[in-house]
C-alpha positions as CSV (number, residue, x, y, z in Angstrom):
1,X,-70.2,-43.8,32.4
2,X,-70.4,-45.8,35.7
3,X,-72.9,-44.8,38.3
4,X,-71.3,-43.3,41.3
5,X,-72.5,-42.3,44.8
6,X,-71.6,-39.5,47.1
7,X,-70.5,-40.0,50.7
8,X,-71.5,-37.8,53.7
9,X,-69.0,-35.9,55.9
10,X,-69.3,-33.8,59.0
11,X,-69.9,-30.1,59.0
12,X,-70.3,-27.0,61.2
13,X,-73.0,-24.6,62.3
14,X,-73.3,-21.1,60.9
15,X,-76.7,-19.9,62.1
16,X,-79.1,-22.3,63.8
17,X,-82.2,-22.2,66.0
18,X,-83.0,-18.8,64.4
19,X,-84.2,-17.0,67.6
20,X,-80.9,-15.0,67.4
21,X,-80.9,-14.7,63.6
22,X,-84.5,-13.6,63.0
23,X,-85.6,-11.7,66.1
24,X,-89.1,-10.8,64.7
25,X,-91.4,-13.0,66.7
26,X,-93.1,-12.0,69.9
27,X,-93.4,-14.7,72.6
28,X,-97.1,-15.3,71.7
29,X,-96.3,-16.1,68.0
30,X,-96.5,-19.7,66.9
31,X,-93.9,-20.0,64.2
32,X,-93.3,-23.3,62.3
33,X,-89.7,-24.5,62.6
34,X,-88.0,-25.5,59.3
35,X,-84.5,-26.8,59.0
36,X,-82.2,-26.3,56.0
37,X,-78.5,-26.8,55.2
38,X,-76.5,-25.0,52.5
39,X,-73.1,-26.0,51.2
40,X,-70.2,-23.9,52.3
41,X,-69.1,-21.0,50.0
42,X,-72.2,-21.1,47.9
43,X,-73.9,-18.0,46.6
44,X,-77.1,-19.5,48.0
45,X,-75.6,-19.2,51.5
46,X,-75.4,-15.4,51.0
47,X,-79.0,-15.4,49.8
48,X,-80.2,-17.3,52.8
49,X,-78.3,-15.1,55.2
50,X,-79.6,-11.9,53.5
51,X,-83.2,-13.3,53.5
52,X,-82.9,-14.1,57.2
53,X,-81.7,-10.5,57.8
54,X,-84.6,-9.2,55.9
55,X,-87.1,-11.4,57.8
56,X,-88.6,-12.9,54.7
57,X,-89.3,-16.2,56.4
58,X,-90.4,-14.9,59.8
59,X,-92.9,-12.6,58.0
60,X,-94.4,-15.9,56.6
61,X,-94.5,-17.7,59.9
62,X,-91.3,-19.7,59.3
63,X,-88.7,-20.0,62.1
64,X,-85.8,-20.9,59.8
65,X,-82.9,-22.9,61.3
66,X,-80.1,-22.4,58.8
67,X,-76.5,-23.7,58.7
68,X,-73.8,-24.5,56.2
69,X,-71.9,-27.7,55.9
70,X,-69.3,-29.5,53.7
71,X,-70.5,-30.9,50.4
72,X,-71.1,-34.5,51.5
73,X,-73.2,-33.7,54.6
74,X,-75.1,-31.0,52.7
75,X,-76.0,-33.5,49.9
76,X,-77.4,-36.0,52.5
77,X,-79.3,-33.5,54.6
78,X,-82.7,-34.8,53.6
79,X,-82.0,-38.5,53.6
80,X,-80.2,-38.3,56.9
81,X,-83.1,-36.3,58.5
82,X,-81.0,-33.3,59.3
83,X,-83.2,-30.9,57.3
84,X,-86.9,-30.7,56.4
85,X,-86.4,-28.9,53.0
86,X,-83.1,-28.2,51.4
87,X,-81.4,-27.7,48.0
88,X,-78.7,-30.3,47.5
89,X,-77.1,-31.3,44.2
90,X,-79.8,-32.4,41.8
91,X,-77.7,-35.2,40.4
92,X,-76.8,-36.5,43.8
93,X,-80.5,-36.6,44.8
94,X,-81.4,-38.5,41.6
95,X,-78.7,-41.0,42.5
96,X,-80.2,-41.4,46.0
97,X,-83.6,-41.9,44.5
98,X,-82.1,-44.5,42.3
99,X,-80.9,-46.2,45.5
100,X,-84.4,-46.4,46.8
101,X,-84.6,-43.2,48.9
102,X,-88.1,-41.5,48.5
103,X,-87.5,-37.9,47.6
104,X,-89.5,-35.2,45.8
105,X,-88.4,-32.1,44.1
106,X,-90.5,-29.1,45.1
107,X,-88.7,-26.2,43.4
108,X,-85.6,-25.4,41.4
109,X,-82.8,-23.4,43.0
110,X,-79.4,-22.7,41.3
111,X,-78.9,-23.0,37.6
112,X,-75.8,-24.7,36.2
113,X,-73.7,-21.6,35.6
114,X,-70.5,-23.6,36.1
115,X,-68.0,-23.3,33.2
116,X,-65.0,-24.8,31.6
117,X,-61.9,-22.6,31.2
118,X,-58.6,-22.6,29.3
119,X,-55.8,-20.1,29.5
120,X,-56.4,-17.0,27.3
121,X,-52.9,-17.3,25.9
122,X,-53.5,-20.8,24.5
123,X,-55.2,-20.3,21.0
124,X,-55.3,-24.0,20.4
125,X,-58.3,-24.5,22.7
126,X,-61.5,-22.8,21.7
127,X,-64.1,-25.5,22.6
128,X,-64.4,-28.9,24.3
129,X,-63.4,-30.9,21.2
130,X,-60.0,-29.1,21.2
131,X,-59.2,-31.0,24.4
132,X,-58.1,-34.1,22.6
133,X,-54.4,-34.7,23.5
134,X,-54.8,-32.2,26.3
135,X,-54.9,-32.5,30.1
136,X,-58.2,-31.5,31.8
137,X,-58.8,-30.8,35.5
138,X,-62.2,-31.7,37.0
139,X,-63.4,-30.4,40.4
140,X,-63.4,-32.6,43.5
141,X,-63.8,-36.0,41.8
142,X,-64.7,-37.5,38.4
143,X,-68.1,-38.2,39.9
144,X,-68.9,-34.7,41.2
145,X,-72.0,-32.9,39.9
146,X,-70.0,-30.5,37.7
147,X,-67.8,-33.3,36.2
148,X,-70.8,-35.5,35.5
149,X,-73.0,-32.7,34.0
150,X,-70.1,-31.4,31.8
151,X,-69.3,-34.9,30.7
152,X,-72.8,-35.8,29.8
153,X,-73.7,-32.6,28.0
154,X,-70.4,-32.4,26.0
155,X,-70.7,-36.0,24.9
156,X,-74.4,-35.4,23.8
157,X,-73.6,-32.1,22.0
158,X,-70.2,-32.8,20.5
159,X,-69.7,-36.6,20.7
160,X,-66.6,-36.0,22.8
161,X,-65.9,-37.7,26.1
162,X,-63.9,-35.4,28.4
163,X,-62.6,-38.4,30.4
164,X,-61.9,-41.0,27.6
165,X,-61.0,-38.6,24.8
166,X,-58.5,-36.4,26.6
167,X,-54.8,-37.3,27.1
168,X,-55.3,-37.1,30.9
169,X,-58.0,-36.2,33.4
170,X,-57.1,-35.1,36.9
171,X,-59.5,-34.4,39.8
172,X,-58.6,-31.8,42.5
173,X,-60.3,-29.2,44.6
174,X,-61.2,-26.0,42.8
175,X,-58.4,-23.8,44.4
176,X,-55.8,-26.4,43.3
177,X,-57.3,-26.6,39.8
178,X,-57.0,-22.8,39.4
179,X,-53.3,-22.9,40.4
180,X,-52.5,-25.9,38.2
181,X,-54.1,-24.1,35.2
182,X,-52.1,-20.9,35.9
183,X,-48.9,-22.9,36.3
184,X,-49.4,-24.8,33.0
185,X,-49.8,-28.2,34.6
186,X,-53.4,-28.4,33.2
187,X,-54.6,-27.2,29.8
188,X,-58.2,-26.6,30.8
189,X,-60.4,-27.0,33.9
190,X,-64.0,-27.3,34.9
191,X,-65.0,-25.1,37.8
192,X,-68.1,-24.4,40.0
193,X,-69.5,-21.9,42.4
194,X,-67.0,-19.1,43.4
195,X,-64.3,-20.3,41.1
196,X,-66.6,-20.0,38.1
197,X,-67.1,-16.4,39.2
198,X,-63.3,-16.0,39.6
199,X,-62.8,-17.4,36.1
200,X,-65.4,-15.1,34.5
201,X,-63.8,-12.1,36.2
202,X,-60.2,-13.0,35.3
203,X,-58.9,-12.0,31.8
204,X,-56.1,-14.6,32.0
205,X,-58.7,-17.4,31.2
206,X,-61.5,-17.8,28.6
207,X,-64.7,-19.8,28.8
208,X,-64.6,-22.8,26.4
209,X,-67.8,-24.4,27.5
210,X,-70.9,-22.9,29.2
211,X,-73.6,-25.5,30.0
212,X,-76.1,-22.8,30.9
213,X,-75.9,-21.2,27.5
214,X,-76.2,-24.7,25.8
215,X,-79.3,-25.7,27.8
216,X,-80.9,-22.3,27.5
217,X,-80.6,-22.6,23.7
218,X,-82.2,-26.0,23.8
219,X,-85.0,-25.6,26.3
220,X,-85.2,-21.9,27.2
221,X,-84.4,-22.8,30.8
222,X,-81.4,-23.3,33.0
223,X,-79.9,-26.7,34.0
224,X,-80.9,-27.7,37.6
225,X,-77.6,-27.7,39.6
226,X,-79.5,-27.7,42.9
227,X,-83.1,-28.4,43.6
228,X,-85.3,-27.9,46.8
229,X,-86.0,-31.5,48.0
230,X,-88.2,-33.0,50.6
231,X,-89.3,-36.4,51.9
232,X,-92.7,-37.1,50.4
233,X,-94.2,-38.2,53.7
234,X,-93.1,-34.9,55.3
235,X,-94.5,-33.0,52.3
236,X,-97.9,-34.6,52.6
237,X,-98.3,-33.1,56.1
238,X,-96.6,-29.8,55.4
239,X,-97.6,-28.6,52.0
240,X,-98.6,-25.1,53.2
241,X,-95.3,-24.9,55.1
242,X,-93.3,-25.8,52.0
243,X,-95.3,-23.2,50.0
244,X,-94.5,-20.5,52.7
245,X,-90.9,-21.5,52.7
246,X,-90.6,-21.2,48.9
247,X,-92.5,-17.8,49.1
248,X,-89.8,-16.7,51.5
249,X,-87.1,-18.0,49.2
250,X,-88.7,-16.0,46.3
251,X,-88.7,-12.9,48.4
252,X,-85.1,-13.5,49.5
253,X,-84.1,-13.8,45.8
254,X,-85.9,-10.6,44.9
255,X,-84.3,-8.7,47.7
256,X,-80.8,-10.1,47.0
257,X,-81.2,-9.3,43.3
258,X,-82.2,-5.7,44.1
259,X,-79.4,-5.3,46.7
260,X,-76.7,-7.6,45.4
261,X,-73.7,-5.4,46.1
262,X,-74.9,-4.5,49.6
263,X,-75.7,-8.2,50.3
264,X,-72.3,-9.3,49.2
265,X,-70.6,-6.6,51.3
266,X,-72.3,-8.1,54.3
267,X,-72.4,-11.8,53.5
268,X,-70.0,-12.3,50.5
269,X,-67.5,-14.2,52.6
270,X,-70.3,-16.8,53.2
271,X,-70.3,-17.3,49.4
272,X,-66.6,-17.2,49.0
273,X,-66.8,-13.8,47.3
274,X,-64.5,-11.2,48.7
275,X,-62.9,-9.4,45.7
276,X,-64.6,-6.5,44.1
277,X,-64.2,-7.9,40.5
278,X,-65.9,-11.1,41.6
279,X,-68.7,-9.2,43.2
280,X,-69.1,-7.3,39.8
281,X,-69.6,-10.7,38.1
282,X,-72.2,-11.7,40.6
283,X,-74.1,-8.5,40.0
284,X,-74.0,-9.0,36.3
285,X,-75.1,-12.6,36.5
286,X,-78.0,-11.7,38.8
287,X,-79.1,-8.9,36.5
288,X,-79.1,-11.4,33.6
289,X,-81.1,-13.9,35.6
290,X,-78.5,-16.6,35.2
291,X,-77.6,-17.8,38.7
292,X,-81.0,-18.9,40.0
293,X,-84.1,-20.4,38.5
294,X,-87.7,-19.5,39.5
295,X,-88.9,-20.1,43.0
296,X,-91.5,-22.7,42.0
297,X,-92.0,-25.4,39.4
298,X,-94.6,-25.2,36.7
299,X,-95.3,-27.9,34.1
300,X,-93.1,-26.4,31.4
301,X,-90.0,-26.1,33.7
302,X,-90.5,-29.6,35.1
303,X,-90.6,-30.9,31.5
304,X,-87.3,-29.1,30.7
305,X,-85.6,-30.5,33.7
306,X,-87.0,-34.0,33.1
307,X,-85.4,-33.9,29.6
308,X,-82.0,-33.2,31.3
309,X,-82.6,-36.1,33.7
310,X,-83.3,-38.3,30.6
311,X,-79.8,-37.4,29.3
312,X,-78.4,-38.6,32.6
313,X,-80.3,-41.8,32.3
314,X,-79.1,-42.4,28.8
315,X,-75.5,-42.0,30.0
316,X,-76.2,-44.6,32.8
317,X,-75.7,-42.0,35.5
318,X,-79.1,-42.8,37.0
319,X,-82.3,-44.8,36.4
320,X,-85.5,-42.7,36.3
321,X,-88.7,-43.4,38.1
322,X,-92.1,-41.7,37.5
323,X,-91.9,-38.1,36.4
324,X,-95.2,-37.2,38.2
325,X,-93.8,-38.5,41.5
326,X,-90.5,-36.7,41.0
327,X,-91.9,-33.1,40.9
328,X,-94.4,-31.0,42.7
329,X,-95.5,-27.9,40.9
330,X,-96.7,-24.7,42.6
331,X,-100.3,-25.7,41.7
332,X,-100.0,-29.1,43.3
333,X,-98.6,-27.6,46.5
334,X,-101.6,-25.4,46.7
335,X,-104.3,-28.0,45.9
């Protein structure tokens, strides 16, 4: 598997300079400004918007500047200096570290709940190895996070390469993949974010590979799809700020989990979730603790994530540096 790199693109503002979004501070308050960017149509965008509404960051002295952007710009938010702390694709950040960018992971964010689907009326496909002589669709590009993670995990678990061992592999955007599968142009697809939720909710398709379930069985933790990332030099001067930001994220997650349906009614469109059946899936996933990881790293979780990074290195997706320099646990943030 050749190493691939992601390119940045331009994006648009959703909610910036949070004076209008937060509204909690008096003029005498001295809030610390923190910038972050989330990818468009992510469940995390709805959590951020809900948390801002609930003042979870302003209560902790954080004036949060929040916006959403297309995938490329979102992934490069830290290296381009557009954000102070953000949760881009973990694989993409590892590739940037491999290119010489100094980056540190300070907390997990989303688990890999992305899945692979086949049509429910096709009994010939029950698992990934049944894709031999089949046509598989992968989201965005062969080098996307979902494509890379699915390929590495399936090859490690089953000895099957979803690119080399299938009859054909086609890359397309998630909405197109969904239509191609329904029309019979593809035999199976990998999906992420809102289209994973759509697949779980739709009886016309069945899950044939669930990376979250696989990694949970191996390590009792989720796979890191996105990870809160900072520049180490910024972190050295703002450890307390990062701790406060993550405490706000923890509070936002707790409030979102307790009020998922109400939060989606208000901000579901930001997450690409507008149908009632899709919202039902999100409620179930949140109740089961699948979508998001903990708000902080501890040593055990860092070790579990590092073992996943080692799989990526074995597949020549990235080279790994020093584990202790890669992570900062909650205890280290508070030293």
